[in-house]
C-alpha positions in Angstrom: 42.6 3.4 -16.0 39.3 5.5 -16.7 39.8 5.0 -20.4 40.1 0.8 -19.9 37.1 -1.2 -21.1 35.2 -3.4 -18.6 34.3 -6.9 -19.3 31.1 -7.9 -17.3 30.3 -11.5 -16.6 27.6 -11.6 -19.2 30.2 -10.9 -21.8 29.1 -7.4 -22.7 32.0 -4.9 -22.6 31.7 -1.1 -21.3 34.0 1.1 -23.4 35.6 3.0 -20.3 35.2 3.2 -16.4 32.8 6.0 -16.0 29.1 5.9 -15.7 26.7 8.9 -15.7 24.9 7.8 -12.5 21.0 7.6 -12.4 19.3 11.0 -11.8 15.8 11.8 -11.9 15.0 13.7 -14.8 11.2 14.7 -14.5 10.7 15.1 -17.9 8.3 12.4 -19.1 5.0 13.4 -20.4 2.2 13.3 -18.0 0.9 9.9 -19.2 4.6 8.4 -18.4 5.7 8.2 -21.9 9.6 9.5 -23.0 9.6 12.9 -24.4 11.4 14.6 -26.9 13.4 16.5 -23.9 14.5 13.2 -22.7 15.9 12.1 -26.2 17.7 15.4 -26.3 19.1 15.0 -22.8 20.1 11.4 -23.4 21.6 12.2 -26.8 23.8 15.0 -25.1 24.8 12.7 -22.3 25.8 10.0 -24.9 28.1 12.4 -26.7 29.5 13.4 -23.2 31.9 10.1 -23.0 30.2 7.9 -20.6 30.9 4.1 -20.7 27.3 3.8 -19.1 24.5 5.9 -19.1 21.8 5.2 -16.1 18.4 6.4 -16.8 16.5 8.2 -13.9 13.9 6.1 -12.2 11.7 4.1 -14.9 8.7 3.0 -12.9 6.8 -0.1 -13.0 3.5 1.5 -11.3 2.1 5.0 -12.1 0.8 5.3 -8.6 3.9 4.8 -7.1 6.2 7.4 -8.7 9.5 9.0 -7.2 8.1 12.2 -8.4 6.0 13.6 -11.0 7.5 13.2 -14.7 9.0 9.9 -14.2 8.9 7.5 -17.2 6.3 4.7 -16.4 6.8 1.4 -18.3 3.9 -1.1 -17.3 1.9 -3.7 -19.0 -0.4 -1.3 -20.6 2.4 0.4 -22.6 0.9 1.5 -25.9 2.4 1.3 -29.1 3.1 5.2 -29.1 4.7 5.0 -25.6 7.1 2.1 -27.1 8.1 4.1 -29.7 9.1 6.8 -27.5 11.2 4.7 -25.6 12.7 3.4 -28.5 13.7 6.8 -29.6 14.8 7.7 -26.1 17.1 4.4 -26.4 18.5 5.4 -29.8 19.6 9.0 -28.6 21.2 7.6 -25.5 23.3 4.8 -27.2 24.3 6.8 -30.4 27.9 7.2 -29.2 28.5 3.6 -28.8 28.0 3.8 -25.2 25.6 1.6 -23.0 22.3 2.8 -22.0 20.6 1.1 -19.0 17.1 1.4 -17.7 17.0 1.8 -13.8 13.8 0.2 -12.6 12.3 1.3 -9.4 8.9 1.5 -7.6 8.8 4.3 -4.8 6.7 2.4 -2.3 6.0 4.7 0.8 8.4 7.2 -0.7 5.6 8.3 -3.1 4.6 11.8 -2.5 1.0 12.5 -1.4 0.5 14.3 -4.9 0.9 11.3 -6.5 -0.9 8.9 -4.0 -2.0 9.7 -0.6 -2.1 5.8 0.4 0.7 4.5 -1.3 1.7 0.6 -0.9 4.6 -0.7 1.3 5.9 -4.0 2.7 4.5 -2.6 6.0 2.3 0.4 7.0 5.4 2.2 8.5 5.3 6.1 7.7 8.0 8.2 6.7 9.2 10.1 9.9 10.0 13.4 8.4 9.0 16.9 9.3 5.8 18.5 7.4 5.9 15.3 5.5 4.9 15.4 1.9 4.4 11.6 1.9 1.2 9.8 2.5 0.2 6.9 5.1 1.4 3.6 3.6 -0.8 0.5 3.3 0.6 -2.8 3.4 0.9 -4.8 0.4 -0.9 -8.5 -0.1 1.0 -11.2 -0.8 -0.8 -11.3 -4.3 0.3 -7.6 -5.0 3.9 -8.4 -4.0 4.1 -11.2 -6.8 2.5 -9.0 -9.4 5.2 -6.1 -8.3 7.8 -8.7 -9.0 6.3 -9.5 -12.5 6.1 -5.9 -13.2 9.6 -5.2 -12.6 10.6 -8.4 -14.9 8.0 -7.2 -17.8 9.5 -3.7 -17.6 13.0 -4.9 -17.9 11.7 -7.1 -20.8 10.3 -4.0 -22.6 13.2 -1.8 -22.0 15.7 -4.6 -23.7 12.9 -4.7 -26.7 12.7 -0.8 -27.1 16.9 -0.7 -27.4 18.3 -0.1 -23.9 21.4 -2.1 -23.6 21.0 -3.2 -19.8 19.0 -2.7 -16.8 19.5 -1.7 -13.1 16.9 -2.7 -10.4 17.0 0.3 -8.0 17.2 -1.3 -4.3 18.8 1.5 -2.4 17.8 5.0 -1.1 14.7 3.9 0.6 12.5 2.9 -2.2 10.5 -0.1 -2.4 12.9 -2.9 -2.7 14.9 -1.1 -0.3 11.8 -1.0 2.1 11.8 -4.6 1.8 15.3 -5.2 3.1 15.1 -3.0 6.1 13.6 -4.5 9.4 12.6 -0.7 10.2 10.1 -0.8 7.2 9.8 -4.3 6.8 8.0 -5.5 10.0 5.9 -8.3 8.0 5.5 -11.9 9.8 5.0 -14.0 6.5 7.5 -15.1 3.8 8.3 -11.6 2.8 9.7 -10.4 6.3 11.5 -11.3 9.3 14.7 -13.1 8.2 17.0 -11.5 5.9 16.3 -14.0 3.5 12.7 -13.2 3.5 13.3 -9.5 3.4 15.4 -10.2 0.2 13.0 -12.5 -1.3 11.5 -9.9 -3.7 14.8 -8.7 -5.0 16.0 -11.9 -5.5 13.0 -13.2 -7.4 13.2 -10.2 -9.6 16.9 -10.8 -10.6 16.5 -14.5 -11.1 13.2 -14.4 -13.1 14.6 -11.2 -15.1 18.0 -13.4 -16.0 15.9 -16.0 -17.2 13.6 -13.9 -19.2 16.5 -11.4 -20.8 19.2 -14.1 -21.3 22.6 -14.8 -20.3 24.2 -12.0 -22.1 22.1 -9.2 -21.2 23.8 -6.9 -18.4 21.8 -6.8 -15.0 22.4 -4.3 -12.5 21.4 -3.6 -8.9 21.8 -0.5 -6.9 22.1 -1.5 -3.1 22.4 0.2 0.0 25.9 -0.4 2.0 23.6 0.7 4.9 20.5 2.6 5.7 22.6 4.7 8.3 19.8 4.3 11.0 19.8 2.3 14.3 18.1 -1.2 13.7 18.1 -0.7 10.0 19.8 -2.7 7.2 23.5 -2.7 7.7 26.4 -3.5 6.3 26.6 -7.0 7.2 23.2 -7.4 5.7 24.3 -5.8 2.6 27.1 -8.0 1.9 24.9 -11.2 2.6 22.5 -9.7 0.0 25.3 -8.8 -2.4 26.7 -12.3 -2.4 23.1 -13.6 -3.2 22.8 -11.3 -6.1 26.3 -12.5 -7.3 24.8 -16.1 -7.2 21.7 -14.8 -9.0 23.5 -13.5 -12.1 24.2 -9.7 -11.4 26.9 -8.2 -13.6 27.3 -4.9 -11.7 26.6 -3.9 -8.0 26.3 -0.2 -7.5 26.9 0.8 -4.1 25.2 3.6 -2.1 23.5 4.5 1.2 20.8 6.3 2.8 17.1 6.9 2.8 14.7 10.0 2.6 15.0 9.9 6.4 18.7 9.6 6.4 19.7 11.1 3.2 23.2 10.6 3.3 23.3 10.3 -0.7 22.2 14.1 -0.6 24.1 15.4 2.2 27.6 13.7 2.1 30.5 15.1 4.0 33.0 12.3 4.0 31.1 9.7 6.3 33.6 6.7 5.4 37.0 7.9 5.5 39.5 5.8 3.7 42.8 4.5 5.0 45.0 5.5 2.4 48.4 7.2 2.4 49.3 7.8 -1.3 46.5 10.6 -1.5 45.6 12.8 1.6 43.2 11.0 3.8 41.0 14.3 3.7 40.5 14.4 -0.1 39.7 10.8 -0.1 36.9 11.1 2.4 35.5 14.1 0.5 35.3 12.5 -2.6 35.0 8.7 -2.3 32.1 8.4 0.1 31.1 4.7 -0.2 34.5 3.0 -1.0 35.3 1.6 2.3 32.2 -0.4 1.9 33.1 -1.3 -1.8 36.5 -2.5 -0.8 35.1 -4.6 2.0 32.7 -6.1 -0.6 35.3 -6.8 -3.0 37.3 -8.9 -0.6 34.2 -11.3 -0.9 32.8 -10.7 -4.3 34.1 -11.4 -8.0 31.3 -9.4 -9.7 32.3 -5.8 -10.8 31.3 -3.0 -8.2 30.5 0.7 -8.9 30.7 3.6 -6.5 29.1 6.7 -6.8 29.1 9.8 -4.7 31.5 12.7 -4.6 34.3 11.8 -7.1 35.5 14.7 -9.2 39.3 14.4 -9.3 40.9 12.2 -12.0 43.5 11.5 -9.9 41.2 10.1 -7.0 39.0 8.2 -9.6 42.0 6.2 -10.7 43.2 5.7 -7.3 40.0 3.8 -6.5 40.2 1.8 -9.8 43.9 0.6 -9.1 43.5 0.1 -5.6 40.5 -2.2 -5.9 37.8 0.3 -4.6 35.8 -0.2 -7.4 35.6 -1.1 -11.0 33.2 1.3 -12.4 33.0 5.2 -11.5 29.6 6.8 -11.0 29.3 10.5 -12.0 26.1 12.3 -10.8 26.1 15.7 -9.9 28.9 17.2 -12.1 27.3 15.9 -15.2 24.0 17.9 -14.6 26.0 20.8 -15.5 28.7 19.7 -17.6 27.4 16.8 -19.8 30.5 16.3 -21.6 32.8 15.7 -18.3 33.8 12.2 -19.3 35.3 13.5 -22.3 37.1 16.0 -20.4 38.5 13.7 -18.2 39.4 11.7 -20.8 41.2 14.3 -23.0 43.4 15.7 -20.2 41.4 17.8 -17.5 42.2 16.8 -13.9 39.0 17.5 -12.1 35.1 18.4 -12.6 33.6 21.4 -11.0 32.0 21.0 -7.3 29.1 23.3 -8.0 27.5 22.3 -4.7 29.9 24.0 -2.6 28.4 27.2 -3.6 24.5 26.2 -3.4 22.3 27.1 -0.7 18.6 27.7 -0.2 19.5 29.8 2.9 21.5 33.0 2.7 25.0 33.2 4.2 24.0 34.8 7.4 21.1 32.0 8.1 23.6 29.0 7.6 24.3 28.5 11.1 20.6 26.9 11.1 21.8 24.1 9.2 23.3 22.7 12.1 19.9 21.7 12.7 18.8 18.0 11.0 15.5 19.2 9.9 16.9 22.5 8.4 20.0 20.8 6.8 17.7 18.3 5.2 15.4 20.7 3.7 18.4 22.8 2.5 19.7 19.4 0.9 16.7 18.7 -1.1 16.4 22.4 -2.2 19.9 22.2 -3.5 19.1 18.9 -5.3 16.6 20.8 -7.1 19.0 23.1 -8.4 20.6 20.2 -10.2 17.2 18.7 -11.2 16.5 22.0 -13.0 19.8 21.9 -14.8 19.0 18.6 -16.1 15.6 20.1 -17.5 17.3 22.7 -18.8 19.6 20.5 -20.8 16.3 18.4 -22.0 14.6 21.6 -22.9 17.3 23.6 -24.7 20.4 21.6 -24.8 22.2 24.1 -22.5 22.1 24.6 -18.7 22.1 27.8 -16.3 24.7 27.7 -13.8 23.8 31.4 -12.6 20.2 30.1 -11.4 19.8 30.5 -7.9 18.8 27.7 -5.4 15.4 29.2 -4.7 14.6 29.9 -8.4 15.3 26.4 -9.2 13.1 24.9 -6.3 10.0 27.1 -7.3 10.3 26.0 -11.0 10.4 22.5 -10.0 7.6 22.8 -7.9 5.4 24.5 -10.3 6.5 21.9 -12.8 5.5 19.2 -10.5 1.9 20.6 -9.7 1.4 21.4 -13.6 2.3 17.9 -14.4 0.2 16.2 -11.5 -2.6 18.5 -13.1 -2.4 17.5 -16.5 -2.1 13.6 -15.5 -5.4 13.7 -13.3 -7.1 15.5 -16.2 -6.2 13.0 -18.8 
C-alpha cells in the first residue's frame, strides 16, 4: 500500500502514500527569506522518497511568527525573496515528489520576543506557567478580512514560486485554530459565536484560494480532531468543519490535535486506542494516535485523509491504509534524523527509529517529576528542540548528530532564536 500512488480530487497524483509532515525549520534569514540551508534541507528530503513534502510554517505576517526563523511570504515580498523561494521549491521537488507550502499565522501563540501584543480572535491569554507569550489583542473585522487576503495571496505566491500545493494550518492552537475554538474565540460578531461563524475565516480562505489557484492545484487543511480541552473545539465540531471544507474544495485533510496548552501533538502516548484485532492493540495505540478520528471522518467524507503521529512500523502503516484509517501517512520526527526513511520502508525495512524514547531534558533519577503536568510539558518541548536541532544540522551540513544531548540542543536553539531576533530587529 505505501508504494501506491494517490489520486487527489483536483486531478493531481501523489507518487506514494508517505508525506514528510510539516515541521518548523527555523532556518530562514532574519528578513524572512528562504536560505541556502532550507534549499539543502528540502533537496535531501526530496531525495528521501516521500510522495509529499510539507514545509514548515510559512507565515503570512512577520509580526506573528510561530518562532524565529520562519519563512515569511507577504505582500511586500521582494524579487530576491521570491527567487530564494523558487530555489527552495526547485530543490524540494527535484525527485518528482510534491512540495506543499504550509501557510500559517501564529495568533496568540506568537512568542514575546517576536511580538509582546499579538493579534488573536479574542484577548484570551495562553494559560501556561512562566509563559513566553504576550497579552493578545482582539482583531478588528478589517484586520480579519486582511488576514484572509494574506493567506490567499501567500498561496498564490507559493504556487508561482514552484510549490505544487498548499496546506492551510488550522490546528495546534495557531490563529485559524483559535478562531474555531470557543475557548479562544469569544467574539459576538460574524466571526464568533456559532460554529459557522467561528469557521468563517477558514472557509473563506479555502474558498477564495480555490478560485485564485484554479481547480487542478492541491489544497490541504490541517485540522484538529479536538483541542482536548473542556469546552473547546471537539470532535463533532471537527467533523462538521471537515464537511464544509470538503464542499469548499479541499483535496486532502490532515487530522491532528492539541494546542500549546494541551500539547497532545508533542506528548503522545496512545490516547486514541484502536479497536482492531489483526495487530496488537498496544502497538496500534502507540503508533496511530489520530486514526480513530480519521476513521470516523472517513465514514462521512469522500476526500482523502492523512494522519500523522507516532507511526513507525511499515506493518502498522499498511494496516491503517488497508483498513480505511487514512489515505496518506504523515511522518515527522523519524525524518528529522533519517531523511531517507520513506525510501528505507519502500526498499524493505520494516520500521523507522523511535528516537524520542531515549530523549529527556531531565536525568533519569529525576524523571519522576514528569508526572507533574508543567514539568512534563517543559520536558516535551525540550525534546522537541532536539529534533529541531537535527533539522538545522541537515540544513547546515547535510548530516545529523544523533549523539547530541537534549540540553545542548535546547541551548543551541535558544541561542539561535535570540541571535535571529537581534538581527531581525537591527535590519
